All heavy atoms as a GROMACS GRO file, in nm:
protein
  617
    1MET      N    1   3.371   6.648  -6.372
    1MET     CA    2   3.242   6.708  -6.345
    1MET      C    3   3.190   6.649  -6.215
    1MET      O    4   3.194   6.528  -6.195
    1MET     CB    5   3.146   6.678  -6.460
    1MET     CG    6   3.007   6.727  -6.436
    1MET     SD    7   2.904   6.692  -6.580
    1MET     CE    8   2.772   6.803  -6.547
    2VAL      N    9   3.141   6.733  -6.127
    2VAL     CA   10   3.077   6.689  -6.004
    2VAL      C   11   2.930   6.728  -6.014
    2VAL      O   12   2.899   6.843  -6.042
    2VAL     CB   13   3.141   6.754  -5.879
    2VAL    CG1   14   3.070   6.709  -5.753
    2VAL    CG2   15   3.289   6.722  -5.872
    3GLU      N   16   2.842   6.634  -5.993
    3GLU     CA   17   2.700   6.661  -6.012
    3GLU      C   18   2.619   6.604  -5.898
    3GLU      O   19   2.652   6.499  -5.843
    3GLU     CB   20   2.654   6.600  -6.145
    3GLU     CG   21   2.513   6.633  -6.184
    3GLU     CD   22   2.488   6.781  -6.198
    3GLU    OE1   23   2.517   6.838  -6.303
    3GLU    OE2   24   2.437   6.840  -6.101
    4HIS      N   25   2.515   6.674  -5.858
    4HIS     CA   26   2.421   6.629  -5.757
    4HIS      C   27   2.287   6.604  -5.826
    4HIS      O   28   2.246   6.682  -5.911
    4HIS     CB   29   2.398   6.737  -5.651
    4HIS     CG   30   2.519   6.766  -5.569
    4HIS    ND1   31   2.536   6.714  -5.444
    4HIS    CD2   32   2.629   6.840  -5.594
    4HIS    CE1   33   2.650   6.757  -5.395
    4HIS    NE2   34   2.709   6.832  -5.485
    5ALA      N   35   2.218   6.499  -5.789
    5ALA     CA   36   2.089   6.469  -5.851
    5ALA      C   37   1.986   6.577  -5.819
    5ALA      O   38   1.893   6.598  -5.895
    5ALA     CB   39   2.037   6.334  -5.805
    6HIS      N   40   2.005   6.647  -5.708
    6HIS     CA   41   1.910   6.753  -5.673
    6HIS      C   42   1.945   6.886  -5.741
    6HIS      O   43   1.877   6.984  -5.724
    6HIS     CB   44   1.902   6.772  -5.521
    6HIS     CG   45   2.028   6.824  -5.462
    6HIS    ND1   46   2.127   6.741  -5.417
    6HIS    CD2   47   2.071   6.950  -5.440
    6HIS    CE1   48   2.226   6.814  -5.370
    6HIS    NE2   49   2.196   6.940  -5.383
    7HIS      N   50   2.052   6.886  -5.818
    7HIS     CA   51   2.093   7.005  -5.891
    7HIS      C   52   1.979   7.053  -5.980
    7HIS      O   53   1.900   6.974  -6.030
    7HIS     CB   54   2.216   6.971  -5.976
    7HIS     CG   55   2.283   7.089  -6.038
    7HIS    ND1   56   2.238   7.143  -6.155
    7HIS    CD2   57   2.388   7.163  -5.998
    7HIS    CE1   58   2.315   7.246  -6.187
    7HIS    NE2   59   2.406   7.260  -6.092
    8ALA      N   60   1.970   7.182  -6.001
    8ALA     CA   61   1.860   7.239  -6.078
    8ALA      C   62   1.847   7.179  -6.218
    8ALA      O   63   1.737   7.167  -6.271
    8ALA     CB   64   1.877   7.389  -6.088
    9LEU      N   65   1.957   7.138  -6.277
    9LEU     CA   66   1.951   7.085  -6.414
    9LEU      C   67   1.876   6.953  -6.423
    9LEU      O   68   1.828   6.917  -6.529
    9LEU     CB   69   2.093   7.065  -6.469
    9LEU     CG   70   2.170   7.191  -6.503
    9LEU    CD1   71   2.310   7.155  -6.549
    9LEU    CD2   72   2.100   7.273  -6.608
   10ILE      N   73   1.866   6.879  -6.313
   10ILE     CA   74   1.798   6.750  -6.320
   10ILE      C   75   1.652   6.768  -6.358
   10ILE      O   76   1.589   6.680  -6.413
   10ILE     CB   77   1.813   6.671  -6.187
   10ILE    CG1   78   1.790   6.521  -6.210
   10ILE    CG2   79   1.721   6.722  -6.079
   10ILE    CD1   80   1.895   6.453  -6.289
   11ARG      N   81   1.598   6.885  -6.332
   11ARG     CA   82   1.459   6.913  -6.370
   11ARG      C   83   1.446   6.932  -6.521
   11ARG      O   84   1.339   6.925  -6.575
   11ARG     CB   85   1.410   7.038  -6.297
   11ARG     CG   86   1.400   7.016  -6.148
   11ARG     CD   87   1.342   7.136  -6.078
   11ARG     NE   88   1.376   7.128  -5.939
   11ARG     CZ   89   1.409   7.230  -5.864
   11ARG    NH1   90   1.412   7.351  -5.913
   11ARG    NH2   91   1.438   7.214  -5.738
   12ARG      N   92   1.556   6.961  -6.584
   12ARG     CA   93   1.557   6.980  -6.729
   12ARG      C   94   1.633   6.863  -6.791
   12ARG      O   95   1.747   6.877  -6.833
   12ARG     CB   96   1.625   7.113  -6.762
   12ARG     CG   97   1.550   7.231  -6.704
   12ARG     CD   98   1.624   7.360  -6.739
   12ARG     NE   99   1.566   7.471  -6.668
   12ARG     CZ  100   1.618   7.526  -6.558
   12ARG    NH1  101   1.731   7.481  -6.509
   12ARG    NH2  102   1.560   7.627  -6.500
   13LYS      N  103   1.569   6.749  -6.794
   13LYS     CA  104   1.636   6.625  -6.831
   13LYS      C  105   1.704   6.631  -6.968
   13LYS      O  106   1.811   6.574  -6.986
   13LYS     CB  107   1.537   6.509  -6.827
   13LYS     CG  108   1.605   6.375  -6.820
   13LYS     CD  109   1.509   6.266  -6.784
   13LYS     CE  110   1.588   6.138  -6.766
   13LYS     NZ  111   1.507   6.029  -6.717
   14SER      N  112   1.647   6.703  -7.062
   14SER     CA  113   1.710   6.711  -7.194
   14SER      C  114   1.846   6.782  -7.186
   14SER      O  115   1.940   6.742  -7.253
   14SER     CB  116   1.619   6.783  -7.294
   14SER     OG  117   1.594   6.916  -7.254
   15ARG      N  118   1.856   6.886  -7.103
   15ARG     CA  119   1.985   6.954  -7.083
   15ARG      C  120   2.085   6.863  -7.015
   15ARG      O  121   2.202   6.860  -7.050
   15ARG     CB  122   1.967   7.080  -6.997
   15ARG     CG  123   1.947   7.202  -7.077
   15ARG     CD  124   1.969   7.322  -6.989
   15ARG     NE  125   1.880   7.426  -7.033
   15ARG     CZ  126   1.859   7.538  -6.970
   15ARG    NH1  127   1.918   7.561  -6.856
   15ARG    NH2  128   1.779   7.628  -7.018
   16VAL      N  129   2.037   6.792  -6.914
   16VAL     CA  130   2.124   6.700  -6.841
   16VAL      C  131   2.180   6.594  -6.935
   16VAL      O  132   2.299   6.565  -6.934
   16VAL     CB  133   2.048   6.633  -6.724
   16VAL    CG1  134   2.132   6.525  -6.658
   16VAL    CG2  135   2.008   6.737  -6.621
   17LYS      N  136   2.095   6.537  -7.018
   17LYS     CA  137   2.140   6.436  -7.114
   17LYS      C  138   2.248   6.490  -7.206
   17LYS      O  139   2.348   6.424  -7.232
   17LYS     CB  140   2.022   6.384  -7.197
   17LYS     CG  141   1.937   6.284  -7.125
   17LYS     CD  142   1.828   6.232  -7.218
   17LYS     CE  143   1.743   6.129  -7.150
   17LYS     NZ  144   1.641   6.075  -7.239
   18LYS      N  145   2.228   6.613  -7.256
   18LYS     CA  146   2.328   6.674  -7.345
   18LYS      C  147   2.460   6.694  -7.273
   18LYS      O  148   2.566   6.662  -7.326
   18LYS     CB  149   2.277   6.808  -7.397
   18LYS     CG  150   2.172   6.798  -7.503
   18LYS     CD  151   2.129   6.937  -7.548
   18LYS     CE  152   2.008   6.930  -7.639
   18LYS     NZ  153   1.961   7.064  -7.677
   19ILE      N  154   2.454   6.746  -7.151
   19ILE     CA  155   2.576   6.774  -7.076
   19ILE      C  156   2.650   6.645  -7.041
   19ILE      O  157   2.771   6.634  -7.060
   19ILE     CB  158   2.543   6.854  -6.947
   19ILE    CG1  159   2.496   6.994  -6.983
   19ILE    CG2  160   2.663   6.860  -6.853
   19ILE    CD1  161   2.434   7.071  -6.869
   20LEU      N  162   2.577   6.546  -6.992
   20LEU     CA  163   2.641   6.423  -6.948
   20LEU      C  164   2.687   6.335  -7.063
   20LEU      O  165   2.772   6.249  -7.044
   20LEU     CB  166   2.546   6.344  -6.856
   20LEU     CG  167   2.519   6.411  -6.722
   20LEU    CD1  168   2.418   6.329  -6.642
   20LEU    CD2  169   2.645   6.430  -6.642
   21SER      N  170   2.634   6.355  -7.182
   21SER     CA  171   2.676   6.273  -7.296
   21SER      C  172   2.807   6.321  -7.357
   21SER      O  173   2.863   6.254  -7.443
   21SER     CB  174   2.566   6.271  -7.402
   21SER     OG  175   2.552   6.399  -7.461
   22LEU      N  176   2.859   6.435  -7.312
   22LEU     CA  177   2.988   6.484  -7.361
   22LEU      C  178   3.099   6.391  -7.316
   22LEU      O  179   3.081   6.308  -7.228
   22LEU     CB  180   3.012   6.626  -7.310
   22LEU     CG  181   2.912   6.731  -7.358
   22LEU    CD1  182   2.939   6.864  -7.288
   22LEU    CD2  183   2.915   6.747  -7.508
   23ASN      N  184   3.215   6.405  -7.373
   23ASN     CA  185   3.328   6.317  -7.342
   23ASN      C  186   3.401   6.364  -7.216
   23ASN      O  187   3.511   6.418  -7.222
   23ASN     CB  188   3.425   6.310  -7.459
   23ASN     CG  189   3.366   6.235  -7.575
   23ASN    OD1  190   3.299   6.135  -7.556
   23ASN    ND2  191   3.389   6.284  -7.695
   24TRP      N  192   3.340   6.342  -7.101
   24TRP     CA  193   3.403   6.374  -6.973
   24TRP      C  194   3.502   6.264  -6.937
   24TRP      O  195   3.481   6.148  -6.967
   24TRP     CB  196   3.296   6.382  -6.862
   24TRP     CG  197   3.196   6.490  -6.883
   24TRP    CD1  198   3.071   6.477  -6.936
   24TRP    CD2  199   3.211   6.629  -6.854
   24TRP    NE1  200   3.007   6.598  -6.940
   24TRP    CE2  201   3.091   6.694  -6.891
   24TRP    CE3  202   3.313   6.705  -6.800
   24TRP    CZ2  203   3.072   6.830  -6.875
   24TRP    CZ3  204   3.293   6.841  -6.784
   24TRP    CH2  205   3.175   6.902  -6.821
   25ASP      N  206   3.611   6.302  -6.868
   25ASP     CA  207   3.703   6.201  -6.816
   25ASP      C  208   3.635   6.121  -6.706
   25ASP      O  209   3.653   6.001  -6.695
   25ASP     CB  210   3.830   6.264  -6.758
   25ASP     CG  211   3.915   6.330  -6.866
   25ASP    OD1  212   3.915   6.281  -6.980
   25ASP    OD2  213   3.981   6.429  -6.835
   26GLY      N  214   3.557   6.190  -6.624
   26GLY     CA  215   3.490   6.123  -6.514
   26GLY      C  216   3.374   6.204  -6.462
   26GLY      O  217   3.365   6.325  -6.484
   27LEU      N  218   3.286   6.136  -6.393
   27LEU     CA  219   3.172   6.199  -6.329
   27LEU      C  220   3.170   6.153  -6.184
   27LEU      O  221   3.171   6.033  -6.156
   27LEU     CB  222   3.040   6.157  -6.397
   27LEU     CG  223   2.912   6.204  -6.329
   27LEU    CD1  224   2.900   6.356  -6.333
   27LEU    CD2  225   2.790   6.140  -6.393
   28ILE      N  226   3.173   6.248  -6.092
   28ILE     CA  227   3.167   6.219  -5.950
   28ILE      C  228   3.029   6.258  -5.900
   28ILE      O  229   2.983   6.368  -5.925
   28ILE     CB  230   3.273   6.299  -5.873
   28ILE    CG1  231   3.413   6.263  -5.922
   28ILE    CG2  232   3.259   6.275  -5.721
   28ILE    CD1  233   3.522   6.354  -5.868
   29VAL      N  234   2.965   6.164  -5.832
   29VAL     CA  235   2.836   6.193  -5.769
   29VAL      C  236   2.848   6.167  -5.620
   29VAL      O  237   2.941   6.100  -5.575
   29VAL     CB  238   2.721   6.110  -5.831
   29VAL    CG1  239   2.701   6.144  -5.978
   29VAL    CG2  240   2.744   5.962  -5.814
   30VAL      N  241   2.753   6.219  -5.542
   30VAL     CA  242   2.765   6.214  -5.397
   30VAL      C  243   2.677   6.109  -5.330
   30VAL      O  244   2.675   6.099  -5.208
   30VAL     CB  245   2.738   6.352  -5.335
   30VAL    CG1  246   2.840   6.454  -5.384
   30VAL    CG2  247   2.597   6.398  -5.366
   31SER      N  248   2.604   6.032  -5.408
   31SER     CA  249   2.516   5.932  -5.347
   31SER      C  250   2.483   5.823  -5.449
   31SER      O  251   2.498   5.841  -5.570
   31SER     CB  252   2.387   5.996  -5.298
   31SER     OG  253   2.310   6.041  -5.408
   32LYS      N  254   2.433   5.711  -5.396
   32LYS     CA  255   2.387   5.603  -5.483
   32LYS      C  256   2.266   5.649  -5.563
   32LYS      O  257   2.248   5.610  -5.678
   32LYS     CB  258   2.353   5.479  -5.400
   32LYS     CG  259   2.474   5.412  -5.340
   32LYS     CD  260   2.434   5.293  -5.256
   32LYS     CE  261   2.556   5.233  -5.188
   32LYS     NZ  262   2.519   5.122  -5.099
   33TYR      N  263   2.184   5.733  -5.502
   33TYR     CA  264   2.067   5.787  -5.572
   33TYR      C  265   2.111   5.868  -5.694
   33TYR      O  266   2.057   5.851  -5.803
   33TYR     CB  267   1.985   5.874  -5.477
   33TYR     CG  268   1.868   5.941  -5.545
   33TYR    CD1  269   1.749   5.872  -5.565
   33TYR    CD2  270   1.877   6.072  -5.590
   33TYR    CE1  271   1.641   5.932  -5.629
   33TYR    CE2  272   1.769   6.133  -5.654
   33TYR     CZ  273   1.652   6.062  -5.673
   33TYR     OH  274   1.547   6.122  -5.737
   34SER      N  275   2.209   5.956  -5.674
   34SER     CA  276   2.261   6.036  -5.785
   34SER      C  277   2.317   5.945  -5.894
   34SER      O  278   2.295   5.969  -6.012
   34SER     CB  279   2.372   6.130  -5.737
   34SER     OG  280   2.325   6.219  -5.642
   35ALA      N  281   2.391   5.843  -5.852
   35ALA     CA  282   2.450   5.750  -5.949
   35ALA      C  283   2.341   5.682  -6.031
   35ALA      O  284   2.352   5.670  -6.152
   35ALA     CB  285   2.534   5.646  -5.875
   36LYS      N  286   2.236   5.638  -5.963
   36LYS     CA  287   2.126   5.569  -6.031
   36LYS      C  288   2.060   5.660  -6.135
   36LYS      O  289   2.023   5.616  -6.244
   36LYS     CB  290   2.023   5.525  -5.927
   36LYS     CG  291   1.906   5.450  -5.983
   36LYS     CD  292   1.810   5.410  -5.871
   36LYS     CE  293   1.682   5.354  -5.928
   36LYS     NZ  294   1.585   5.320  -5.824
   37LYS      N  295   2.048   5.788  -6.103
   37LYS     CA  296   1.984   5.884  -6.194
   37LYS      C  297   2.076   5.930  -6.307
   37LYS      O  298   2.031   5.952  -6.419
   37LYS     CB  299   1.935   6.006  -6.116
   37LYS     CG  300   1.824   5.978  -6.019
   37LYS     CD  301   1.697   5.948  -6.094
   37LYS     CE  302   1.579   5.934  -6.001
   37LYS     NZ  303   1.456   5.903  -6.069
   38LEU      N  304   2.205   5.948  -6.276
   38LEU     CA  305   2.294   6.016  -6.371
   38LEU      C  306   2.386   5.925  -6.450
   38LEU      O  307   2.416   5.952  -6.567
   38LEU     CB  308   2.376   6.121  -6.297
   38LEU     CG  309   2.294   6.230  -6.228
   38LEU    CD1  310   2.383   6.321  -6.146
   38LEU    CD2  311   2.216   6.311  -6.330
   39PHE      N  312   2.436   5.817  -6.391
   39PHE     CA  313   2.530   5.730  -6.462
   39PHE      C  314   2.474   5.677  -6.594
   39PHE      O  315   2.546   5.671  -6.693
   39PHE     CB  316   2.579   5.616  -6.374
   39PHE     CG  317   2.678   5.658  -6.269
   39PHE    CD1  318   2.723   5.566  -6.176
   39PHE    CD2  319   2.728   5.787  -6.260
   39PHE    CE1  320   2.815   5.602  -6.078
   39PHE    CE2  321   2.819   5.824  -6.162
   39PHE     CZ  322   2.862   5.730  -6.071
   40PRO      N  323   2.346   5.638  -6.601
   40PRO     CA  324   2.294   5.588  -6.728
   40PRO      C  325   2.294   5.694  -6.840
   40PRO      O  326   2.285   5.659  -6.957
   40PRO     CB  327   2.150   5.547  -6.694
   40PRO     CG  328   2.151   5.521  -6.549
   40PRO     CD  329   2.249   5.618  -6.493
   41LEU      N  330   2.305   5.820  -6.803
   41LEU     CA  331   2.302   5.928  -6.903
   41LEU      C  332   2.440   5.963  -6.957
   41LEU      O  333   2.452   6.045  -7.046
   41LEU     CB  334   2.238   6.053  -6.841
   41LEU     CG  335   2.098   6.037  -6.783
   41LEU    CD1  336   2.054   6.167  -6.719
   41LEU    CD2  337   1.999   5.994  -6.890
   42THR      N  338   2.545   5.901  -6.901
   42THR     CA  339   2.682   5.938  -6.938
   42THR      C  340   2.732   5.857  -7.056
   42THR      O  341   2.683   5.749  -7.087
   42THR     CB  342   2.779   5.917  -6.820
   42THR    OG1  343   2.778   5.780  -6.784
   42THR    CG2  344   2.743   6.004  -6.703
   43ASN      N  345   2.837   5.911  -7.117
   43ASN     CA  346   2.910   5.842  -7.222
   43ASN      C  347   2.971   5.716  -7.161
   43ASN      O  348   3.019   5.717  -7.048
   43ASN     CB  349   3.019   5.938  -7.273
   43ASN     CG  350   3.098   5.882  -7.387
   43ASN    OD1  351   3.148   5.770  -7.381
   43ASN    ND2  352   3.112   5.962  -7.491
   44LYS      N  353   2.974   5.608  -7.233
   44LYS     CA  354   3.025   5.481  -7.179
   44LYS      C  355   3.172   5.489  -7.138
   44LYS      O  356   3.216   5.415  -7.052
   44LYS     CB  357   3.004   5.369  -7.281
   44LYS     CG  358   2.858   5.338  -7.303
   44LYS     CD  359   2.841   5.207  -7.375
   44LYS     CE  360   2.698   5.178  -7.409
   44LYS     NZ  361   2.608   5.166  -7.299
   45LYS      N  362   3.249   5.579  -7.199
   45LYS     CA  363   3.391   5.593  -7.166
   45LYS      C  364   3.414   5.674  -7.038
   45LYS      O  365   3.524   5.672  -6.984
   45LYS     CB  366   3.464   5.661  -7.282
   45LYS     CG  367   3.469   5.577  -7.407
   45LYS     CD  368   3.543   5.650  -7.517
   45LYS     CE  369   3.543   5.567  -7.644
   45LYS     NZ  370   3.614   5.638  -7.754
   46THR      N  371   3.314   5.744  -6.991
   46THR     CA  372   3.327   5.827  -6.872
   46THR      C  373   3.344   5.741  -6.748
   46THR      O  374   3.265   5.652  -6.722
   46THR     CB  375   3.202   5.917  -6.855
   46THR    OG1  376   3.188   5.998  -6.971
   46THR    CG2  377   3.214   6.005  -6.733
   47LYS      N  378   3.451   5.768  -6.671
   47LYS     CA  379   3.473   5.697  -6.545
   47LYS      C  380   3.368   5.745  -6.445
   47LYS      O  381   3.343   5.865  -6.434
   47LYS     CB  382   3.613   5.726  -6.492
   47LYS     CG  383   3.649   5.649  -6.369
   47LYS     CD  384   3.793   5.672  -6.330
   47LYS     CE  385   3.827   5.590  -6.208
   47LYS     NZ  386   3.967   5.611  -6.169
   48LYS      N  387   3.306   5.654  -6.374
   48LYS     CA  388   3.196   5.688  -6.283
   48LYS      C  389   3.239   5.659  -6.139
   48LYS      O  390   3.282   5.549  -6.108
   48LYS     CB  391   3.072   5.608  -6.320
   48LYS     CG  392   3.023   5.644  -6.460
   48LYS     CD  393   2.939   5.532  -6.518
   48LYS     CE  394   2.898   5.560  -6.659
   48LYS     NZ  395   3.002   5.540  -6.758
   49ILE      N  396   3.225   5.760  -6.052
   49ILE     CA  397   3.273   5.749  -5.915
   49ILE      C  398   3.167   5.803  -5.819
   49ILE      O  399   3.106   5.907  -5.845
   49ILE     CB  400   3.402   5.832  -5.896
   49ILE    CG1  401   3.508   5.791  -5.999
   49ILE    CG2  402   3.456   5.819  -5.754
   49ILE    CD1  403   3.620   5.889  -6.013
   50ILE      N  404   3.148   5.733  -5.707
   50ILE     CA  405   3.063   5.784  -5.600
   50ILE      C  406   3.153   5.822  -5.484
   50ILE      O  407   3.230   5.739  -5.434
   50ILE     CB  408   2.961   5.678  -5.552
   50ILE    CG1  409   2.870   5.634  -5.665
   50ILE    CG2  410   2.880   5.732  -5.434
   50ILE    CD1  411   2.779   5.517  -5.629
   51ILE      N  412   3.150   5.948  -5.442
   51ILE     CA  413   3.221   5.996  -5.324
   51ILE      C  414   3.118   6.066  -5.237
   51ILE      O  415   3.066   6.171  -5.276
   51ILE     CB  416   3.337   6.092  -5.359
   51ILE    CG1  417   3.437   6.023  -5.450
   51ILE    CG2  418   3.402   6.144  -5.232
   51ILE    CD1  419   3.549   6.113  -5.498
   52HIS      N  420   3.090   6.008  -5.124
   52HIS     CA  421   2.989   6.064  -5.036
   52HIS      C  422   3.038   6.192  -4.969
   52HIS      O  423   3.155   6.203  -4.933
   52HIS     CB  424   2.948   5.962  -4.929
   52HIS     CG  425   2.891   5.837  -4.988
   52HIS    ND1  426   2.760   5.829  -5.031
   52HIS    CD2  427   2.947   5.717  -5.015
   52HIS    CE1  428   2.738   5.709  -5.080
   52HIS    NE2  429   2.849   5.639  -5.072
   53ASN      N  430   2.949   6.290  -4.955
   53ASN     CA  431   2.979   6.412  -4.882
   53ASN      C  432   2.994   6.379  -4.734
   53ASN      O  433   2.940   6.281  -4.687
   53ASN     CB  434   2.864   6.514  -4.895
   53ASN     CG  435   2.866   6.585  -5.028
   53ASN    OD1  436   2.969   6.598  -5.092
   53ASN    ND2  437   2.751   6.630  -5.070
   54GLY      N  438   3.062   6.465  -4.664
   54GLY     CA  439   3.063   6.450  -4.520
   54GLY      C  440   3.200   6.467  -4.458
   54GLY      O  441   3.302   6.457  -4.524
   55ILE      N  442   3.197   6.499  -4.330
   55ILE     CA  443   3.317   6.507  -4.249
   55ILE      C  444   3.288   6.437  -4.117
   55ILE      O  445   3.173   6.419  -4.079
   55ILE     CB  446   3.359   6.654  -4.222
   55ILE    CG1  447   3.248   6.728  -4.148
   55ILE    CG2  448   3.396   6.725  -4.350
   55ILE    CD1  449   3.292   6.861  -4.093
   56ASN      N  450   3.391   6.402  -4.047
   56ASN     CA  451   3.375   6.344  -3.915
   56ASN      C  452   3.361   6.458  -3.815
   56ASN      O  453   3.461   6.519  -3.775
   56ASN     CB  454   3.493   6.254  -3.880
   56ASN     CG  455   3.472   6.181  -3.750
   56ASN    OD1  456   3.382   6.214  -3.673
   56ASN    ND2  457   3.553   6.080  -3.726
   57VAL      N  458   3.240   6.488  -3.775
   57VAL     CA  459   3.211   6.600  -3.686
   57VAL      C  460   3.283   6.584  -3.552
   57VAL      O  461   3.327   6.682  -3.493
   57VAL     CB  462   3.059   6.615  -3.665
   57VAL    CG1  463   3.028   6.728  -3.569
   57VAL    CG2  464   2.990   6.639  -3.798
   58LYS      N  465   3.301   6.461  -3.507
   58LYS     CA  466   3.368   6.439  -3.379
   58LYS      C  467   3.510   6.492  -3.379
   58LYS      O  468   3.561   6.536  -3.276
   58LYS     CB  469   3.365   6.291  -3.343
   58LYS     CG  470   3.227   6.242  -3.307
   58LYS     CD  471   3.227   6.098  -3.264
   58LYS     CE  472   3.084   6.057  -3.232
   58LYS     NZ  473   3.074   5.925  -3.177
   59ASP      N  474   3.577   6.490  -3.495
   59ASP     CA  475   3.712   6.546  -3.502
   59ASP      C  476   3.713   6.695  -3.470
   59ASP      O  477   3.808   6.747  -3.414
   59ASP     CB  478   3.773   6.525  -3.641
   59ASP     CG  479   3.824   6.384  -3.662
   59ASP    OD1  480   3.847   6.313  -3.562
   59ASP    OD2  481   3.841   6.344  -3.779
   60PHE      N  482   3.608   6.764  -3.506
   60PHE     CA  483   3.603   6.908  -3.484
   60PHE      C  484   3.548   6.945  -3.346
   60PHE      O  485   3.547   7.060  -3.309
   60PHE     CB  486   3.522   6.976  -3.595
   60PHE     CG  487   3.596   6.976  -3.724
   60PHE    CD1  488   3.583   6.871  -3.813
   60PHE    CD2  489   3.683   7.078  -3.756
   60PHE    CE1  490   3.654   6.868  -3.932
   60PHE    CE2  491   3.754   7.078  -3.874
   60PHE     CZ  492   3.740   6.972  -3.963
   61GLU      N  493   3.505   6.845  -3.270
   61GLU     CA  494   3.459   6.870  -3.133
   61GLU      C  495   3.572   6.858  -3.032
   61GLU      O  496   3.555   6.891  -2.916
   61GLU     CB  497   3.348   6.770  -3.097
   61GLU     CG  498   3.220   6.791  -3.174
   61GLU     CD  499   3.117   6.682  -3.147
   61GLU    OE1  500   3.152   6.578  -3.087
   61GLU    OE2  501   3.002   6.701  -3.187
   62LYS      N  502   3.687   6.811  -3.074
   62LYS     CA  503   3.799   6.791  -2.982
   62LYS      C  504   3.840   6.925  -2.919
   62LYS      O  505   3.852   7.026  -2.988
   62LYS     CB  506   3.919   6.730  -3.055
   62LYS     CG  507   3.893   6.588  -3.100
   62LYS     CD  508   4.013   6.533  -3.173
   62LYS     CE  509   3.985   6.391  -3.218
   62LYS     NZ  510   4.094   6.337  -3.297
   63THR      N  511   3.863   6.922  -2.791
   63THR     CA  512   3.900   7.046  -2.721
   63THR      C  513   4.048   7.081  -2.740
   63THR      O  514   4.088   7.193  -2.714
   63THR     CB  515   3.869   7.035  -2.571
   63THR    OG1  516   3.936   6.920  -2.518
   63THR    CG2  517   3.719   7.024  -2.548
   64ASP      N  518   4.128   6.984  -2.786
   64ASP     CA  519   4.271   7.014  -2.804
   64ASP      C  520   4.299   7.076  -2.942
   64ASP      O  521   4.411   7.114  -2.971
   64ASP     CB  522   4.355   6.889  -2.784
   64ASP     CG  523   4.329   6.781  -2.889
   64ASP    OD1  524   4.242   6.800  -2.978
   64ASP    OD2  525   4.395   6.677  -2.882
   65TYR      N  526   4.197   7.087  -3.026
   65TYR     CA  527   4.209   7.149  -3.158
   65TYR      C  528   4.310   7.081  -3.249
   65TYR      O  529   4.358   7.140  -3.344
   65TYR     CB  530   4.243   7.298  -3.147
   65TYR     CG  531   4.135   7.378  -3.080
   65TYR    CD1  532   4.151   7.420  -2.948
   65TYR    CD2  533   4.018   7.410  -3.145
   65TYR    CE1  534   4.052   7.494  -2.884
   65TYR    CE2  535   3.917   7.483  -3.083
   65TYR     CZ  536   3.936   7.525  -2.952
   65TYR     OH  537   3.838   7.596  -2.891
   66SER      N  538   4.344   6.954  -3.221
   66SER     CA  539   4.446   6.886  -3.301
   66SER      C  540   4.408   6.876  -3.448
   66SER      O  541   4.493   6.894  -3.535
   66SER     CB  542   4.474   6.747  -3.244
   66SER     OG  543   4.356   6.668  -3.244
   67ILE      N  544   4.281   6.847  -3.478
   67ILE     CA  545   4.241   6.836  -3.619
   67ILE      C  546   4.248   6.972  -3.688
   67ILE      O  547   4.286   6.983  -3.803
   67ILE     CB  548   4.101   6.770  -3.634
   67ILE    CG1  549   4.074   6.733  -3.781
   67ILE    CG2  550   3.992   6.860  -3.584
   67ILE    CD1  551   4.159   6.622  -3.834
   68ARG      N  552   4.213   7.076  -3.615
   68ARG     CA  553   4.219   7.210  -3.673
   68ARG      C  554   4.364   7.248  -3.704
   68ARG      O  555   4.393   7.304  -3.809
   68ARG     CB  556   4.156   7.312  -3.580
   68ARG     CG  557   4.006   7.294  -3.569
   68ARG     CD  558   3.947   7.393  -3.468
   68ARG     NE  559   3.805   7.373  -3.448
   68ARG     CZ  560   3.712   7.428  -3.523
   68ARG    NH1  561   3.743   7.507  -3.622
   68ARG    NH2  562   3.584   7.404  -3.499
   69LYS      N  563   4.456   7.216  -3.613
   69LYS     CA  564   4.598   7.246  -3.636
   69LYS      C  565   4.649   7.166  -3.756
   69LYS      O  566   4.720   7.218  -3.841
   69LYS     CB  567   4.680   7.212  -3.512
   69LYS     CG  568   4.658   7.310  -3.398
   69LYS     CD  569   4.738   7.268  -3.276
   69LYS     CE  570   4.704   7.359  -3.159
   69LYS     NZ  571   4.764   7.311  -3.034
   70LYS      N  572   4.610   7.039  -3.761
   70LYS     CA  573   4.654   6.952  -3.871
   70LYS      C  574   4.607   7.007  -4.006
   70LYS      O  575   4.678   7.000  -4.106
   70LYS     CB  576   4.598   6.812  -3.849
   70LYS     CG  577   4.643   6.711  -3.950
   70LYS     CD  578   4.588   6.573  -3.917
   70LYS     CE  579   4.626   6.473  -4.022
   70LYS     NZ  580   4.573   6.339  -3.992
   71LEU      N  581   4.486   7.063  -4.010
   71LEU     CA  582   4.432   7.118  -4.134
   71LEU      C  583   4.468   7.263  -4.158
   71LEU      O  584   4.432   7.321  -4.260
   71LEU     CB  585   4.278   7.102  -4.134
   71LEU     CG  586   4.227   6.958  -4.133
   71LEU    CD1  587   4.076   6.956  -4.117
   71LEU    CD2  588   4.268   6.885  -4.259
   72GLY      N  589   4.539   7.323  -4.063
   72GLY     CA  590   4.580   7.463  -4.078
   72GLY      C  591   4.465   7.561  -4.060
   72GLY      O  592   4.467   7.672  -4.116
   73LEU      N  593   4.365   7.524  -3.979
   73LEU     CA  594   4.249   7.611  -3.955
   73LEU      C  595   4.271   7.692  -3.827
   73LEU      O  596   4.336   7.647  -3.735
   73LEU     CB  597   4.121   7.528  -3.942
   73LEU     CG  598   4.086   7.441  -4.063
   73LEU    CD1  599   3.969   7.352  -4.029
   73LEU    CD2  600   4.054   7.529  -4.183
   74MET      N  601   4.211   7.809  -3.825
   74MET     CA  602   4.220   7.893  -3.705
   74MET      C  603   4.138   7.831  -3.593
   74MET      O  604   4.039   7.763  -3.617
   74MET     CB  605   4.166   8.033  -3.735
   74MET     CG  606   4.237   8.105  -3.848
   74MET     SD  607   4.406   8.148  -3.808
   74MET     CE  608   4.375   8.288  -3.702
   75GLN      N  609   4.178   7.859  -3.468
   75GLN     CA  610   4.103   7.807  -3.351
   75GLN      C  611   3.982   7.891  -3.323
   75GLN      O  612   3.971   8.002  -3.347
   75GLN     CB  613   4.193   7.804  -3.229
   75GLN     CG  614   4.300   7.700  -3.243
   75GLN     CD  615   4.383   7.690  -3.115
   75GLN    OE1  616   4.348   7.744  -3.012
   75GLN    NE2  617   4.492   7.620  -3.123
   0.00000   0.00000   0.00000
């Protein structure tokens, strides 16, 4: 399960608690803020991971398009 703290469900805390208390293998969040809000609501067996969103924009500014070729993207 991938969840964002700004997700619409966070406004409905009772729903969030029910969903997060299920036996998930893991929960991935995108920030420390999300982790602080959501990890306490999870089942203790659920693996908890923070993976920040983002890409290195400088890679996509290269004029030689090397990163685009490497990723198989059109020029």
